[in-house]
C-alpha positions as protocol buffer text, in pm:
chain_id: "A"
residue {
  index: 1
  type: UNK
  ca { x: 266 y: 1840 z: -278 }
}
residue {
  index: 2
  type: UNK
  ca { x: 228 y: 1486 z: -145 }
}
residue {
  index: 3
  type: UNK
  ca { x: 337 y: 1180 z: -336 }
}
residue {
  index: 4
  type: UNK
  ca { x: 70 y: 911 z: -375 }
}
residue {
  index: 5
  type: UNK
  ca { x: 207 y: 556 z: -363 }
}
residue {
  index: 6
  type: UNK
  ca { x: -17 y: 254 z: -423 }
}
residue {
  index: 7
  type: UNK
  ca { x: 90 y: -83 z: -277 }
}
residue {
  index: 8
  type: UNK
  ca { x: -46 y: -334 z: -528 }
}
residue {
  index: 9
  type: UNK
  ca { x: -33 y: -698 z: -631 }
}
residue {
  index: 10
  type: UNK
  ca { x: -335 y: -904 z: -736 }
}
residue {
  index: 11
  type: UNK
  ca { x: -194 y: -1202 z: -542 }
}
residue {
  index: 12
  type: UNK
  ca { x: -307 y: -1226 z: -180 }
}
residue {
  index: 13
  type: UNK
  ca { x: -72 y: -1292 z: 110 }
}
residue {
  index: 14
  type: UNK
  ca { x: 235 y: -1122 z: -35 }
}
residue {
  index: 15
  type: UNK
  ca { x: 267 y: -851 z: 231 }
}
residue {
  index: 16
  type: UNK
  ca { x: 69 y: -562 z: 80 }
}
residue {
  index: 17
  type: UNK
  ca { x: -109 y: -460 z: 400 }
}
residue {
  index: 18
  type: UNK
  ca { x: 196 y: -527 z: 619 }
}
residue {
  index: 19
  type: UNK
  ca { x: 396 y: -302 z: 388 }
}
residue {
  index: 20
  type: UNK
  ca { x: 128 y: -30 z: 370 }
}
residue {
  index: 21
  type: UNK
  ca { x: 90 y: -8 z: 749 }
}
residue {
  index: 22
  type: UNK
  ca { x: 458 y: -31 z: 837 }
}
residue {
  index: 23
  type: UNK
  ca { x: 590 y: 188 z: 556 }
}
residue {
  index: 24
  type: UNK
  ca { x: 336 y: 455 z: 660 }
}
residue {
  index: 25
  type: UNK
  ca { x: 440 y: 422 z: 1028 }
}
residue {
  index: 26
  type: UNK
  ca { x: 812 y: 430 z: 940 }
}
residue {
  index: 27
  type: UNK
  ca { x: 770 y: 742 z: 725 }
}
residue {
  index: 28
  type: UNK
  ca { x: 578 y: 897 z: 1016 }
}
residue {
  index: 29
  type: UNK
  ca { x: 862 y: 820 z: 1260 }
}
residue {
  index: 30
  type: UNK
  ca { x: 1101 y: 983 z: 1012 }
}
residue {
  index: 31
  type: UNK
  ca { x: 889 y: 1299 z: 1052 }
}
residue {
  index: 32
  type: UNK
  ca { x: 697 y: 1280 z: 727 }
}
residue {
  index: 33
  type: UNK
  ca { x: 325 y: 1355 z: 732 }
}
residue {
  index: 34
  type: UNK
  ca { x: 144 y: 1047 z: 600 }
}
residue {
  index: 35
  type: UNK
  ca { x: -211 y: 955 z: 501 }
}
residue {
  index: 36
  type: UNK
  ca { x: -284 y: 582 z: 477 }
}
residue {
  index: 37
  type: UNK
  ca { x: -587 y: 492 z: 266 }
}
residue {
  index: 38
  type: UNK
  ca { x: -736 y: 146 z: 317 }
}
residue {
  index: 39
  type: UNK
  ca { x: -877 y: 49 z: -24 }
}
residue {
  index: 40
  type: UNK
  ca { x: -932 y: -317 z: 63 }
}
residue {
  index: 41
  type: UNK
  ca { x: -1278 y: -437 z: 179 }
}
residue {
  index: 42
  type: UNK
  ca { x: -1104 y: -671 z: 426 }
}
residue {
  index: 43
  type: UNK
  ca { x: -1001 y: -353 z: 615 }
}
residue {
  index: 44
  type: UNK
  ca { x: -686 y: -514 z: 758 }
}
residue {
  index: 45
  type: UNK
  ca { x: -482 y: -193 z: 731 }
}
residue {
  index: 46
  type: UNK
  ca { x: -748 y: -16 z: 941 }
}
residue {
  index: 47
  type: UNK
  ca { x: -769 y: -283 z: 1212 }
}
residue {
  index: 48
  type: UNK
  ca { x: -389 y: -322 z: 1200 }
}
residue {
  index: 49
  type: UNK
  ca { x: -363 y: 35 z: 1330 }
}
residue {
  index: 50
  type: UNK
  ca { x: -617 y: -16 z: 1607 }
}
residue {
  index: 51
  type: UNK
  ca { x: -927 y: 117 z: 1430 }
}
residue {
  index: 52
  type: UNK
  ca { x: -1255 y: -58 z: 1512 }
}
residue {
  index: 53
  type: UNK
  ca { x: -1375 y: -124 z: 1157 }
}
residue {
  index: 54
  type: UNK
  ca { x: -1728 y: -215 z: 1270 }
}
residue {
  index: 55
  type: UNK
  ca { x: -1780 y: 141 z: 1391 }
}
residue {
  index: 56
  type: UNK
  ca { x: -1651 y: 309 z: 1074 }
}
residue {
  index: 57
  type: UNK
  ca { x: -1924 y: 535 z: 935 }
}
residue {
  index: 58
  type: UNK
  ca { x: -1723 y: 735 z: 683 }
}
residue {
  index: 59
  type: UNK
  ca { x: -1440 y: 569 z: 494 }
}
residue {
  index: 60
  type: UNK
  ca { x: -1304 y: 480 z: 150 }
}
residue {
  index: 61
  type: UNK
  ca { x: -1649 y: 374 z: 30 }
}
residue {
  index: 62
  type: UNK
  ca { x: -1803 y: 717 z: 94 }
}
residue {
  index: 63
  type: UNK
  ca { x: -1505 y: 892 z: -65 }
}
residue {
  index: 64
  type: UNK
  ca { x: -1529 y: 685 z: -383 }
}
residue {
  index: 65
  type: UNK
  ca { x: -1897 y: 758 z: -421 }
}
residue {
  index: 66
  type: UNK
  ca { x: -1825 y: 1127 z: -339 }
}
residue {
  index: 67
  type: UNK
  ca { x: -2087 y: 1146 z: -62 }
}
residue {
  index: 68
  type: UNK
  ca { x: -1817 y: 1266 z: 183 }
}
residue {
  index: 69
  type: UNK
  ca { x: -1480 y: 1437 z: 156 }
}
residue {
  index: 70
  type: UNK
  ca { x: -1150 y: 1273 z: 258 }
}
residue {
  index: 71
  type: UNK
  ca { x: -1121 y: 1522 z: 547 }
}
residue {
  index: 72
  type: UNK
  ca { x: -1449 y: 1391 z: 691 }
}
residue {
  index: 73
  type: UNK
  ca { x: -1319 y: 1033 z: 674 }
}
residue {
  index: 74
  type: UNK
  ca { x: -976 y: 1085 z: 831 }
}
residue {
  index: 75
  type: UNK
  ca { x: -910 y: 912 z: 1165 }
}
residue {
  index: 76
  type: UNK
  ca { x: -608 y: 965 z: 1389 }
}
residue {
  index: 77
  type: UNK
  ca { x: -425 y: 647 z: 1488 }
}
residue {
  index: 78
  type: UNK
  ca { x: -153 y: 542 z: 1732 }
}
residue {
  index: 79
  type: UNK
  ca { x: 127 y: 581 z: 1475 }
}
residue {
  index: 80
  type: UNK
  ca { x: 288 y: 928 z: 1499 }
}
residue {
  index: 81
  type: UNK
  ca { x: 227 y: 1161 z: 1201 }
}
residue {
  index: 82
  type: UNK
  ca { x: -5 y: 906 z: 1035 }
}
residue {
  index: 83
  type: UNK
  ca { x: -371 y: 967 z: 950 }
}
residue {
  index: 84
  type: UNK
  ca { x: -596 y: 689 z: 819 }
}
residue {
  index: 85
  type: UNK
  ca { x: -895 y: 677 z: 586 }
}
residue {
  index: 86
  type: UNK
  ca { x: -1042 y: 344 z: 699 }
}
residue {
  index: 87
  type: UNK
  ca { x: -1222 y: 75 z: 506 }
}
residue {
  index: 88
  type: UNK
  ca { x: -1529 y: -136 z: 582 }
}
residue {
  index: 89
  type: UNK
  ca { x: -1677 y: -453 z: 435 }
}
residue {
  index: 90
  type: UNK
  ca { x: -1930 y: -225 z: 254 }
}
residue {
  index: 91
  type: UNK
  ca { x: -1649 y: -142 z: 13 }
}
residue {
  index: 92
  type: UNK
  ca { x: -1719 y: -475 z: -161 }
}
residue {
  index: 93
  type: UNK
  ca { x: -2026 y: -313 z: -319 }
}
residue {
  index: 94
  type: UNK
  ca { x: -1841 y: -20 z: -474 }
}
residue {
  index: 95
  type: UNK
  ca { x: -1727 y: -214 z: -784 }
}
residue {
  index: 96
  type: UNK
  ca { x: -2092 y: -280 z: -875 }
}
residue {
  index: 97
  type: UNK
  ca { x: -2209 y: 70 z: -785 }
}
residue {
  index: 98
  type: UNK
  ca { x: -1943 y: 249 z: -988 }
}
residue {
  index: 99
  type: UNK
  ca { x: -1973 y: 32 z: -1295 }
}
residue {
  index: 100
  type: UNK
  ca { x: -2226 y: 259 z: -1472 }
}
residue {
  index: 101
  type: UNK
  ca { x: -2070 y: 586 z: -1356 }
}
residue {
  index: 102
  type: UNK
  ca { x: -1893 y: 815 z: -1597 }
}
residue {
  index: 103
  type: UNK
  ca { x: -1516 y: 846 z: -1530 }
}
residue {
  index: 104
  type: UNK
  ca { x: -1546 y: 568 z: -1272 }
}
residue {
  index: 105
  type: UNK
  ca { x: -1168 y: 507 z: -1279 }
}
residue {
  index: 106
  type: UNK
  ca { x: -1101 y: 864 z: -1161 }
}
residue {
  index: 107
  type: UNK
  ca { x: -1322 y: 873 z: -847 }
}
residue {
  index: 108
  type: UNK
  ca { x: -1033 y: 836 z: -600 }
}
residue {
  index: 109
  type: UNK
  ca { x: -802 y: 1070 z: -793 }
}
residue {
  index: 110
  type: UNK
  ca { x: -1068 y: 1342 z: -789 }
}
residue {
  index: 111
  type: UNK
  ca { x: -1143 y: 1293 z: -418 }
}
residue {
  index: 112
  type: UNK
  ca { x: -775 y: 1316 z: -316 }
}
residue {
  index: 113
  type: UNK
  ca { x: -719 y: 1652 z: -486 }
}
residue {
  index: 114
  type: UNK
  ca { x: -848 y: 1828 z: -173 }
}
residue {
  index: 115
  type: UNK
  ca { x: -591 y: 1668 z: 63 }
}
residue {
  index: 116
  type: UNK
  ca { x: -290 y: 1589 z: -156 }
}
residue {
  index: 117
  type: UNK
  ca { x: -102 y: 1905 z: -60 }
}
residue {
  index: 118
  type: UNK
  ca { x: -143 y: 1843 z: 313 }
}
residue {
  index: 119
  type: UNK
  ca { x: 74 y: 1529 z: 326 }
}
residue {
  index: 120
  type: UNK
  ca { x: 427 y: 1431 z: 230 }
}
residue {
  index: 121
  type: UNK
  ca { x: 310 y: 1080 z: 135 }
}
residue {
  index: 122
  type: UNK
  ca { x: -26 y: 918 z: 71 }
}
residue {
  index: 123
  type: UNK
  ca { x: -8 y: 537 z: 85 }
}
residue {
  index: 124
  type: UNK
  ca { x: -292 y: 330 z: -65 }
}
residue {
  index: 125
  type: UNK
  ca { x: -334 y: -31 z: 47 }
}
residue {
  index: 126
  type: UNK
  ca { x: -493 y: -203 z: -255 }
}
residue {
  index: 127
  type: UNK
  ca { x: -724 y: -503 z: -263 }
}
residue {
  index: 128
  type: UNK
  ca { x: -580 y: -835 z: -391 }
}
residue {
  index: 129
  type: UNK
  ca { x: -739 y: -805 z: -734 }
}
residue {
  index: 130
  type: UNK
  ca { x: -711 y: -605 z: -1055 }
}
residue {
  index: 131
  type: UNK
  ca { x: -1069 y: -477 z: -1026 }
}
residue {
  index: 132
  type: UNK
  ca { x: -1214 y: -127 z: -1018 }
}
residue {
  index: 133
  type: UNK
  ca { x: -1081 y: -52 z: -668 }
}
residue {
  index: 134
  type: UNK
  ca { x: -720 y: -122 z: -768 }
}
residue {
  index: 135
  type: UNK
  ca { x: -775 y: 60 z: -1098 }
}
residue {
  index: 136
  type: UNK
  ca { x: -890 y: 369 z: -903 }
}
residue {
  index: 137
  type: UNK
  ca { x: -584 y: 347 z: -678 }
}
residue {
  index: 138
  type: UNK
  ca { x: -340 y: 316 z: -970 }
}
residue {
  index: 139
  type: UNK
  ca { x: -512 y: 599 z: -1159 }
}
residue {
  index: 140
  type: UNK
  ca { x: -480 y: 824 z: -852 }
}
residue {
  index: 141
  type: UNK
  ca { x: -121 y: 721 z: -770 }
}
residue {
  index: 142
  type: UNK
  ca { x: 207 y: 879 z: -874 }
}
residue {
  index: 143
  type: UNK
  ca { x: 383 y: 545 z: -832 }
}
residue {
  index: 144
  type: UNK
  ca { x: 332 y: 183 z: -727 }
}
residue {
  index: 145
  type: UNK
  ca { x: 525 y: -48 z: -496 }
}
residue {
  index: 146
  type: UNK
  ca { x: 482 y: -416 z: -585 }
}
residue {
  index: 147
  type: UNK
  ca { x: 549 y: -657 z: -296 }
}
residue {
  index: 148
  type: UNK
  ca { x: 681 y: -996 z: -413 }
}
residue {
  index: 149
  type: UNK
  ca { x: 686 y: -1291 z: -177 }
}
residue {
  index: 150
  type: UNK
  ca { x: 1013 y: -1488 z: -178 }
}
residue {
  index: 151
  type: UNK
  ca { x: 840 y: -1815 z: -265 }
}
residue {
  index: 152
  type: UNK
  ca { x: 796 y: -2048 z: -562 }
}
residue {
  index: 153
  type: UNK
  ca { x: 500 y: -1872 z: -726 }
}
residue {
  index: 154
  type: UNK
  ca { x: 645 y: -1524 z: -668 }
}
residue {
  index: 155
  type: UNK
  ca { x: 677 y: -1429 z: -1033 }
}
residue {
  index: 156
  type: UNK
  ca { x: 346 y: -1587 z: -1132 }
}
residue {
  index: 157
  type: UNK
  ca { x: 102 y: -1309 z: -1212 }
}
residue {
  index: 158
  type: UNK
  ca { x: 369 y: -1039 z: -1203 }
}
residue {
  index: 159
  type: UNK
  ca { x: 359 y: -1014 z: -1583 }
}
residue {
  index: 160
  type: UNK
  ca { x: -17 y: -966 z: -1568 }
}
residue {
  index: 161
  type: UNK
  ca { x: 19 y: -686 z: -1313 }
}
residue {
  index: 162
  type: UNK
  ca { x: 292 y: -514 z: -1516 }
}
residue {
  index: 163
  type: UNK
  ca { x: 68 y: -533 z: -1825 }
}
residue {
  index: 164
  type: UNK
  ca { x: -217 y: -378 z: -1626 }
}
residue {
  index: 165
  type: UNK
  ca { x: 16 y: -98 z: -1515 }
}
residue {
  index: 166
  type: UNK
  ca { x: 120 y: -42 z: -1878 }
}
residue {
  index: 167
  type: UNK
  ca { x: -242 y: -14 z: -1993 }
}
residue {
  index: 168
  type: UNK
  ca { x: -322 y: 227 z: -1705 }
}
residue {
  index: 169
  type: UNK
  ca { x: -20 y: 437 z: -1810 }
}
residue {
  index: 170
  type: UNK
  ca { x: -150 y: 436 z: -2167 }
}
residue {
  index: 171
  type: UNK
  ca { x: -517 y: 511 z: -2097 }
}
residue {
  index: 172
  type: UNK
  ca { x: -567 y: 666 z: -1751 }
}
residue {
  index: 173
  type: UNK
  ca { x: -243 y: 778 z: -1588 }
}
residue {
  index: 174
  type: UNK
  ca { x: 61 y: 844 z: -1812 }
}
residue {
  index: 175
  type: UNK
  ca { x: 258 y: 970 z: -1510 }
}
residue {
  index: 176
  type: UNK
  ca { x: 235 y: 642 z: -1313 }
}
residue {
  index: 177
  type: UNK
  ca { x: 583 y: 512 z: -1223 }
}
residue {
  index: 178
  type: UNK
  ca { x: 694 y: 189 z: -1065 }
}
residue {
  index: 179
  type: UNK
  ca { x: 845 y: 300 z: -733 }
}
residue {
  index: 180
  type: UNK
  ca { x: 998 y: -44 z: -697 }
}
residue {
  index: 181
  type: UNK
  ca { x: 958 y: -418 z: -649 }
}
residue {
  index: 182
  type: UNK
  ca { x: 979 y: -512 z: -282 }
}
residue {
  index: 183
  type: UNK
  ca { x: 1092 y: -862 z: -184 }
}
residue {
  index: 184
  type: UNK
  ca { x: 899 y: -979 z: 124 }
}
residue {
  index: 185
  type: UNK
  ca { x: 885 y: -1281 z: 358 }
}
residue {
  index: 186
  type: UNK
  ca { x: 1250 y: -1360 z: 293 }
}
residue {
  index: 187
  type: UNK
  ca { x: 1400 y: -1651 z: 488 }
}
residue {
  index: 188
  type: UNK
  ca { x: 1778 y: -1667 z: 443 }
}
residue {
  index: 189
  type: UNK
  ca { x: 1782 y: -2033 z: 555 }
}
residue {
  index: 190
  type: UNK
  ca { x: 1578 y: -2140 z: 253 }
}
residue {
  index: 191
  type: UNK
  ca { x: 1758 y: -2196 z: -76 }
}
residue {
  index: 192
  type: UNK
  ca { x: 1434 y: -2116 z: -258 }
}
residue {
  index: 193
  type: UNK
  ca { x: 1412 y: -1769 z: -97 }
}
residue {
  index: 194
  type: UNK
  ca { x: 1765 y: -1691 z: -211 }
}
residue {
  index: 195
  type: UNK
  ca { x: 1688 y: -1819 z: -563 }
}
residue {
  index: 196
  type: UNK
  ca { x: 1379 y: -1595 z: -590 }
}
residue {
  index: 197
  type: UNK
  ca { x: 1584 y: -1292 z: -479 }
}
residue {
  index: 198
  type: UNK
  ca { x: 1852 y: -1368 z: -741 }
}
residue {
  index: 199
  type: UNK
  ca { x: 1591 y: -1423 z: -1012 }
}
residue {
  index: 200
  type: UNK
  ca { x: 1401 y: -1100 z: -941 }
}
residue {
  index: 201
  type: UNK
  ca { x: 1719 y: -892 z: -911 }
}
residue {
  index: 202
  type: UNK
  ca { x: 1856 y: -1042 z: -1235 }
}
residue {
  index: 203
  type: UNK
  ca { x: 1537 y: -971 z: -1433 }
}
residue {
  index: 204
  type: UNK
  ca { x: 1444 y: -631 z: -1291 }
}
residue {
  index: 205
  type: UNK
  ca { x: 1779 y: -479 z: -1180 }
}
residue {
  index: 206
  type: UNK
  ca { x: 1728 y: -120 z: -1059 }
}
residue {
  index: 207
  type: UNK
  ca { x: 1353 y: -165 z: -1023 }
}
residue {
  index: 208
  type: UNK
  ca { x: 1410 y: -378 z: -709 }
}
residue {
  index: 209
  type: UNK
  ca { x: 1444 y: -210 z: -369 }
}
residue {
  index: 210
  type: UNK
  ca { x: 1774 y: -276 z: -187 }
}
residue {
  index: 211
  type: UNK
  ca { x: 1570 y: -340 z: 128 }
}
residue {
  index: 212
  type: UNK
  ca { x: 1442 y: -696 z: 165 }
}
residue {
  index: 213
  type: UNK
  ca { x: 1167 y: -765 z: 421 }
}
residue {
  index: 214
  type: UNK
  ca { x: 1263 y: -1071 z: 622 }
}
residue {
  index: 215
  type: UNK
  ca { x: 1025 y: -1319 z: 782 }
}
residue {
  index: 216
  type: UNK
  ca { x: 970 y: -1199 z: 1137 }
}
residue {
  index: 217
  type: UNK
  ca { x: 736 y: -1327 z: 1410 }
}
residue {
  index: 218
  type: UNK
  ca { x: 690 y: -977 z: 1553 }
}
residue {
  index: 219
  type: UNK
  ca { x: 564 y: -852 z: 1214 }
}
residue {
  index: 220
  type: UNK
  ca { x: 291 y: -1117 z: 1225 }
}
residue {
  index: 221
  type: UNK
  ca { x: 199 y: -1039 z: 1585 }
}
residue {
  index: 222
  type: UNK
  ca { x: 178 y: -659 z: 1561 }
}
residue {
  index: 223
  type: UNK
  ca { x: -162 y: -635 z: 1376 }
}
residue {
  index: 224
  type: UNK
  ca { x: -340 y: -841 z: 1644 }
}
residue {
  index: 225
  type: UNK
  ca { x: -242 y: -567 z: 1892 }
}
residue {
  index: 226
  type: UNK
  ca { x: -364 y: -295 z: 1652 }
}
residue {
  index: 227
  type: UNK
  ca { x: -15 y: -151 z: 1618 }
}
residue {
  index: 228
  type: UNK
  ca { x: 251 y: -101 z: 1354 }
}
residue {
  index: 229
  type: UNK
  ca { x: 578 y: -289 z: 1401 }
}
residue {
  index: 230
  type: UNK
  ca { x: 740 y: 43 z: 1499 }
}
residue {
  index: 231
  type: UNK
  ca { x: 502 y: 82 z: 1796 }
}
residue {
  index: 232
  type: UNK
  ca { x: 491 y: -288 z: 1879 }
}
residue {
  index: 233
  type: UNK
  ca { x: 863 y: -365 z: 1879 }
}
residue {
  index: 234
  type: UNK
  ca { x: 1095 y: -97 z: 1745 }
}
residue {
  index: 235
  type: UNK
  ca { x: 1400 y: -321 z: 1802 }
}
residue {
  index: 236
  type: UNK
  ca { x: 1272 y: -610 z: 1588 }
}
residue {
  index: 237
  type: UNK
  ca { x: 1413 y: -711 z: 1251 }
}
residue {
  index: 238
  type: UNK
  ca { x: 1079 y: -617 z: 1090 }
}
residue {
  index: 239
  type: UNK
  ca { x: 1097 y: -262 z: 1227 }
}
residue {
  index: 240
  type: UNK
  ca { x: 1455 y: -223 z: 1104 }
}
residue {
  index: 241
  type: UNK
  ca { x: 1359 y: -351 z: 757 }
}
residue {
  index: 242
  type: UNK
  ca { x: 1066 y: -111 z: 719 }
}
residue {
  index: 243
  type: UNK
  ca { x: 1266 y: 187 z: 849 }
}
residue {
  index: 244
  type: UNK
  ca { x: 1530 y: 109 z: 585 }
}
residue {
  index: 245
  type: UNK
  ca { x: 1256 y: 90 z: 321 }
}
residue {
  index: 246
  type: UNK
  ca { x: 1115 y: 427 z: 432 }
}
residue {
  index: 247
  type: UNK
  ca { x: 1464 y: 581 z: 412 }
}
residue {
  index: 248
  type: UNK
  ca { x: 1506 y: 436 z: 64 }
}
residue {
  index: 249
  type: UNK
  ca { x: 1171 y: 581 z: -47 }
}
residue {
  index: 250
  type: UNK
  ca { x: 1258 y: 924 z: 97 }
}
residue {
  index: 251
  type: UNK
  ca { x: 1603 y: 921 z: -68 }
}
residue {
  index: 252
  type: UNK
  ca { x: 1455 y: 819 z: -402 }
}
residue {
  index: 253
  type: UNK
  ca { x: 1203 y: 1104 z: -388 }
}
residue {
  index: 254
  type: UNK
  ca { x: 1444 y: 1374 z: -277 }
}
residue {
  index: 255
  type: UNK
  ca { x: 1648 y: 1354 z: -597 }
}
């Protein structure tokens, strides 16, 4: 049975999509079968793996409204062993359309029941908000990875997200775990980056991944070529970081 991991943080620009795409690709390279679900209307995870989002006819939107099955939405991409359920700007409307529906928080969970057993990992790239889309992702997920940028406002809003996770555990998904806090965009030359790392590790101890994602030009370039960092430059620091993260995730889940 596949493990569903949501990548979530209501702050934008912290490395959610970069992590979703490259963790999925790294798990694929390590011979795990992966499904990446783009649950962000910006559709950056889809375009970051070379999918033309303008031509997407069946994606996360249709799955959430249950007009199509996940199998009908799956697209093959360039990353080995990785399938994608793409997003489209239409997904913006889903929050309004689901608002009157019964069990609206469980739409994604229900849809994924038909494919969960076919993958080792299902990764969900969440939108930068705590709205209905993210709520659906966290209700469907077994665990959540929270990317934290190594910058001044890193811990701002983290309390709010952890409170949201607690209320989801209480009301919708008692089995939701925190897979880990992932420090991203780390620059060892900056004293501030090092201070943020120390602060997060001191406060959250074992909840923090050992792997730290360093700032890397290649990581920024890869999406414009529609490729994961593994395909774009397997020798880069970014590729090494995400492979280490994937190994850490696999090790954690094989216990």
